[in-house]
N, C-alpha and C positions, 0 to 999 in steps of 0.2 A: 198239817198244816202250818202254817203260819199266821196266827191270827193277830190284827190288832190291839188287841184287850190281854195278851198276853205275851206284846213283845222286848223281844231285848231278853227275854227268861228260857223259853224251851218249846219246842215245835207240840203242838196238839195230834194226840193220835186217834184217829178214828174207831172205835171199838164197838162189835155189837153186844154187849153188855157190860154194866157196870164190876168193877175187879173190887169194891168195898165189902165186905161181910154180911154186912147190912141186906145187902143184895138192891141198894137205890144209889141215886146220890141227887145232892141238891146243885141246879142249874146257878152258875153265878152269871147269866144275865136277866131270867124272868125271875130269878128268885123259888119259882116249885119244887116240891120235895116231893120225894116218891121216886123220880126219874128210872124210868129205865128205857130197856133197847138199847138201838145205837149212838152214842154219844160220842165225841171228843173231849178227850181228857189229859191231863198232866197226872199223873200218876207223883210225879215228884212233890208237887204242889198243890194237889188235892182241889184240882179246878178241872172243871166239868161242864159242858156245855152241851144242851139238848141241839141235833144236826140243825132244826129248823132257826134258832136263836143262834149259830154259829152264822149264818147263811142272812140276817138281817143287813138291811142296806146301809150305808154311813147316811145316805142323805132319803129320805122320803115325803113326798106331798103327800099329805093324807086330809082327806075331807072335813077332819073336824078343823081345820085351822091350814085359811085361804092366802093367807097373804104371803105367807113365807113356806119353803122348807123346811120341814126337822132335821136337825143334827143329831145322831146319834152318840150318846156320851156314854162312856162306861161306868160314872157314877155318878149321884145327883148330888155332889156338893158344890155348891153354885161358887163361881169363880170369884177371886177378891176383888176385881178390879166394879163389882156390883155392891149396890147399898146393902145395907141391915133390911132396910125398910121395902125396898120391891118384892121382897119374899115373902111381906106376910108375918104371922104370929110368929116372935122364939123362932124367926131364918127357916122356918119350915115350908118346905117346898110340897104342893100337892098335886097328886096325878089331876089333870082338867075334865077329863072323861068316868072316871071312875070314883073322884072326890077322897079317896084314899090318900092317907102320907107317902113320900117318894122316901122310899129307903135305898140311903147312898150307899149300899152295896153290889148295888142290880143295876144296871143298866135303865135309861130312860131316853127320847128324844124330847127336846127342847129347841125353842125358838127363843135366844133369850131377848131380843130385841123386843118384844109383845108379851115378855113372863110367862111364856105359854112353856106349861113342859109335861108330859104324860110318861108312863108308865109302857117301856119296851113291850111287856106283852100286852096292855093295853089297845099299843097302839095295829097291834097284827089281828088280836080279837075284838068283839065289842062288849065290851062288860057294861052289865044293868048299876048307874049309878049307885052310889052308896049316899044314900042320906039321913045326914046327921041328926039328930033332936035338935028343940030348942035349943036346949039348956047347954048345949054344948056347941050351939051358934054363939049365943051370946055370951057364951064364956071364953068364946075365940078358939077353942080345944080342935086338936084336927082327929079324927080318927087314922086309929092305927091298922095300917096291912095287914098285920100280921093279925089281927085279931078278927080277919075275915078266911073261911077255908079257899085256897088254891088249887083244888084237887083236880086231877084231868086238863089242865092246861097244857099237857102235852096231844090228847088226842084232838083239843077246839084247833091247835097253832098246825097240825096237820089236816084237820078238813077245810081251816079257812086258807092252807098255802091252794090246794087244788080247786076251791071254786075261785080262788083270785088270777088260777092262771086263765081258766075260761070264762073269763070277767072282760078278760084284755081285750080291747076293741083294738088297737093297733097289729097289724099282723107281722111284723118286724120284730115288735116285743113282746108279745105271744110265743115266737116262735124260738127269742131266745131264754124265754123263761123255763120253754120245754126243754131246749137241749140240759139248761144248767140242770135241772130235774131229772133228765136222763145221766146227766155226768154224775150226782151224787149217787143215783141208785147202782152205777156201775163202780166208783166208788165202796158203799156199802156192800156190796159181791165180793167184793177184792177183798176187803178188809174180813169179812165170815167168812171167805177161801185160804185167808193165810193163816185165821185162828185153828181152823179143821185143819190143815196143812202140819201143825203144829205139835200136835198131839202125834205122840209116839206108837201108832198100833200097835206095834209089835208086844208093847207092854201089858196089851186088851187079847193076848191070845195064851 
């Protein structure tokens, strides 16, 4: 597939498992380590995405921010036109849902008009907010997202996606989501069949 996060570089290939020697990958969208199973990858660039992350919508209406839709961006770096002070202490963005620092290497949903920013993974899941201590708050420090474990994200995303389709009230939208999920399952089956077909079975006899 051609993905806008890797535009102008290479196609992303759907693979049933990672090709890295470690047996896992780091998702360039949510930052989750230890990714396994199906993923979209560019082996030339060591670029990997969870299947769920690769299909995140470009624009999202999120329940946590009723004023405007949130725009998906592929890094959390503030645009040059915005002032230093609008991003708070040391120009550091903080996720409004989990209260952790934003990592510019990974994706986020943003409303720049309201200075509202959330991790892409938090937009899909519903994380428990991290409360900084009084000392950290008074000193203006930001909790680092890297200090908090992010295991099990892939499973949570999969479960959240299944629940979302069932909770959609609009019949037309629900049907569209079901067709999209079916197409994704067909793509996965095709990728797995191609991988199996690429083996030289004669060499095993």
